[in-house]
KEDREN-98154 format. One line per field, with one value per residue (C-alpha): x, y, z; residue in one letter. Coordinates in nm, 2 decimals. Layout:
x: (X	...);
y: (Y	...);
z: (Z	...);
aa: (A	...);
***
This chain:
x: (32.19	32.01	31.85	31.50	31.47	31.20	31.33	31.07	31.01	30.89	30.57	30.62	30.52	30.30	30.09	30.10	29.93	29.71	29.39	29.41	29.51	29.21	28.97	29.11	29.08	28.72	28.63	28.79	28.60	28.28	28.34	28.41	28.11	27.89	28.03	27.98	27.62	27.54	27.68	27.49	27.16	27.22	27.29	26.98	26.77	26.90	26.82	26.47	26.40	26.51	26.26	25.89	25.65	25.49	25.11	25.08	25.33	25.15	25.04	24.72	24.42	24.26	24.33	24.07	24.15	23.95	23.84	24.01	23.86	23.65	23.69	23.47	23.70	23.45	23.08	23.15	23.50	23.61	23.95	23.94	24.21	24.24	24.45	24.72	24.76	25.00	25.12	25.47	25.35	25.38	25.16	25.43	25.33	25.58	25.59	25.32	25.10	24.74	24.53	24.24	23.93	23.66	23.31	22.96	22.74	22.38	22.16	22.45	22.45	22.82	23.13	23.26	23.63	23.78	24.15	24.25	24.59	24.67	24.78	24.96	25.34	25.46	25.66	25.38	25.34	25.01	24.77	24.70	24.48	24.25	24.09	23.75	23.51	23.14	22.98	22.59	22.59	22.92	22.86	23.20	23.24	22.89	22.97	23.30	23.13	22.88	23.15	23.19	23.49	23.52	23.38	23.62	23.71	23.90	24.22	24.48	24.80	25.02	24.91	25.18	25.08	25.43	25.78	25.93	26.31	26.47	26.63	26.52	26.41	26.54	26.18	25.83	25.48	25.18	24.81	24.53	24.16	23.95	23.99	24.24	24.50	24.57	24.82	24.99	25.01	25.16	25.43	25.51	25.53	25.75	25.99	26.04	26.09	26.36	26.69	26.84	26.58	26.64	26.35	26.17	25.79	25.52	25.16	24.86	24.55	24.21	23.88	23.53	23.54	23.81	23.62	23.67	24.05	24.18	24.50	24.59	24.74	24.96	25.07	25.14	25.35	25.55	25.63	25.75	25.95	26.12	26.17	26.24	26.13	25.75	25.53	25.16	24.92	24.55	24.27	23.89	23.60	23.35);
y: (25.85	25.60	25.72	25.63	25.35	25.55	25.90	26.18	26.29	26.64	26.64	26.69	27.03	26.85	26.70	26.99	27.22	26.98	27.06	27.44	27.39	27.15	27.40	27.69	27.49	27.39	27.75	27.87	27.60	27.69	28.06	28.00	27.77	28.04	28.31	28.09	28.00	28.36	28.48	28.21	28.30	28.67	28.60	28.37	28.64	28.90	28.67	28.60	28.97	29.03	28.77	28.87	28.74	28.41	28.38	28.01	27.81	27.48	27.57	27.44	27.67	27.87	28.22	28.45	28.63	28.90	28.87	29.15	29.08	28.84	28.78	28.57	28.39	28.14	28.06	27.85	27.95	28.25	28.38	28.49	28.71	28.72	28.98	28.85	29.02	29.28	29.40	29.26	28.92	28.61	28.30	28.07	27.79	27.55	27.42	27.17	27.26	27.36	27.56	27.41	27.63	27.63	27.77	27.71	27.77	27.87	27.58	27.36	27.21	27.13	27.32	27.24	27.18	27.18	27.21	27.44	27.49	27.86	27.97	28.29	28.30	28.15	28.46	28.70	28.97	29.08	28.83	28.47	28.37	28.08	27.95	27.80	27.60	27.60	27.26	27.24	27.05	27.18	27.34	27.50	27.61	27.76	27.95	28.08	28.20	28.39	28.59	28.96	29.18	29.25	28.91	28.67	28.30	28.08	27.91	27.67	27.54	27.46	27.11	26.94	26.71	26.59	26.72	26.83	26.82	27.03	26.84	26.50	26.42	26.56	26.57	26.51	26.47	26.63	26.54	26.78	26.82	27.13	27.30	27.02	27.24	27.44	27.21	27.14	27.51	27.58	27.32	27.44	27.80	27.72	27.50	27.75	28.04	27.86	27.93	27.62	27.39	27.28	27.02	27.01	26.95	26.84	26.92	26.74	26.96	26.82	27.01	26.98	27.29	27.55	27.80	27.58	27.60	27.78	27.98	27.95	28.31	28.23	27.90	28.05	28.32	28.07	27.88	28.20	28.31	27.97	27.82	27.45	27.40	27.36	27.21	27.22	26.99	27.09	26.85	26.90	26.66	26.89);
z: (12.11	11.88	11.56	11.47	11.22	11.04	11.01	10.98	10.62	10.54	10.33	9.96	9.84	9.58	9.84	10.08	9.82	9.63	9.81	9.76	9.40	9.33	9.50	9.30	8.98	9.06	9.14	8.81	8.61	8.78	8.71	8.34	8.31	8.47	8.24	7.93	8.03	8.10	7.77	7.59	7.76	7.69	7.32	7.30	7.46	7.21	6.92	7.07	7.11	6.75	6.62	6.56	6.82	6.73	6.78	6.78	6.98	7.04	7.39	7.53	7.47	7.19	7.08	6.94	6.61	6.44	6.08	5.88	5.53	5.34	4.96	4.74	4.50	4.35	4.39	4.71	4.82	5.03	5.12	5.49	5.64	6.02	6.20	6.44	6.78	6.65	6.31	6.38	6.49	6.27	6.28	6.43	6.19	6.06	5.70	5.63	5.93	6.00	6.25	6.44	6.44	6.71	6.69	6.81	6.50	6.54	6.61	6.73	7.08	7.08	6.96	6.61	6.55	6.20	6.08	5.80	5.63	5.59	5.25	5.36	5.38	5.71	5.77	5.68	5.95	6.10	5.94	5.85	5.54	5.51	5.19	5.29	5.07	5.19	5.18	5.18	5.52	5.65	5.99	6.03	5.66	5.66	5.98	5.85	5.53	5.74	5.93	5.86	5.92	6.29	6.39	6.57	6.56	6.80	6.68	6.81	6.65	6.49	6.39	6.19	5.91	5.82	5.92	5.60	5.56	5.29	5.02	5.16	4.80	4.47	4.33	4.46	4.31	4.47	4.39	4.50	4.43	4.48	4.81	4.90	4.73	5.05	5.22	4.89	4.81	5.16	5.11	4.75	4.86	5.16	4.96	4.68	4.92	5.11	4.93	5.09	4.95	4.59	4.57	4.23	4.23	4.00	4.10	3.95	4.04	3.96	3.96	3.81	3.59	3.50	3.71	4.02	3.99	4.30	4.35	3.98	3.96	4.26	4.12	3.78	3.95	4.14	3.82	3.65	3.95	4.00	3.65	3.64	4.01	3.97	3.70	3.74	3.55	3.56	3.49	3.48	3.46	3.29);
aa: (M	L	S	S	P	H	P	A	V	S	P	S	P	K	F	R	F	S	Q	P	V	V	L	A	S	A	S	L	A	A	G	L	A	F	Y	A	T	S	A	Y	L	R	R	A	Q	R	L	D	D	A	M	P	P	R	T	F	T	G	K	I	G	F	Q	S	L	T	L	E	S	S	E	Q	V	S	H	N	V	K	R	L	R	F	S	L	P	S	K	E	A	V	S	G	L	T	L	N	S	A	L	L	T	L	S	T	P	G	G	S	W	L	P	V	L	R	P	Y	S	P	I	S	D	L	N	A	K	G	H	V	D	L	L	V	K	R	Y	P	D	G	K	Q	S	T	H	L	H	S	L	K	P	G	D	S	L	S	F	R	G	P	M	T	H	Y	N	W	S	P	N	A	F	S	Q	I	A	L	I	A	G	G	A	G	I	T	P	C	F	Q	L	I	N	G	I	L	K	N	P	E	D	K	T	R	M	T	L	V	F	A	N	Q	T	P	E	D	V	L	L	K	P	E	L	D	E	L	E	R	T	Y	P	G	R	L	R	T	V	Y	T	V	S	K);
***
């Protein structure tokens, strides 16, 4: 009997079981990925649930807020406090940002839009504060000064002026005049209350008269609380 020149060879166990092993490995990897993703999403949800609700998230559309209080701080400036949707809610603003206001003042055919930089702490719960100067021909500022507690105003935001990065500079200088102190104050307050940010600041604040200087008690308090971090220079023209 002649033997075959190509004897039959039994398949190697490595090749015989390669497909099931690959499938099992792929299934295990998919299972681990699914578990890891689910765990991450559950953790992210827990963190999100633990954070206070943000009122302004940049979505399209305006939100109506109710005026809680109105304080006359000078002959033509008012501090207006608006209530957020809940006492636990925060504004959702980022450092160095503003809110866009919308109204239709009496006698106006078209809506009026004006941005304002809030002066309240970004993490303040339940309210947001604006410092508004009334100008003789200012439609929006005149309307805001006419508001009484219980009245409402439409807002949208946040509108970011400049994306601030902590410790991007060792020292910065800020120059403000009159009601233009609001964006500078928001930035100063946010930097000083961030324990990770060591930036030192010098503020030059110009006004017409000493009586026109806004937020001086707040600025003085920040200088006392954070010695060596903030220096304010006041100038007046009269």
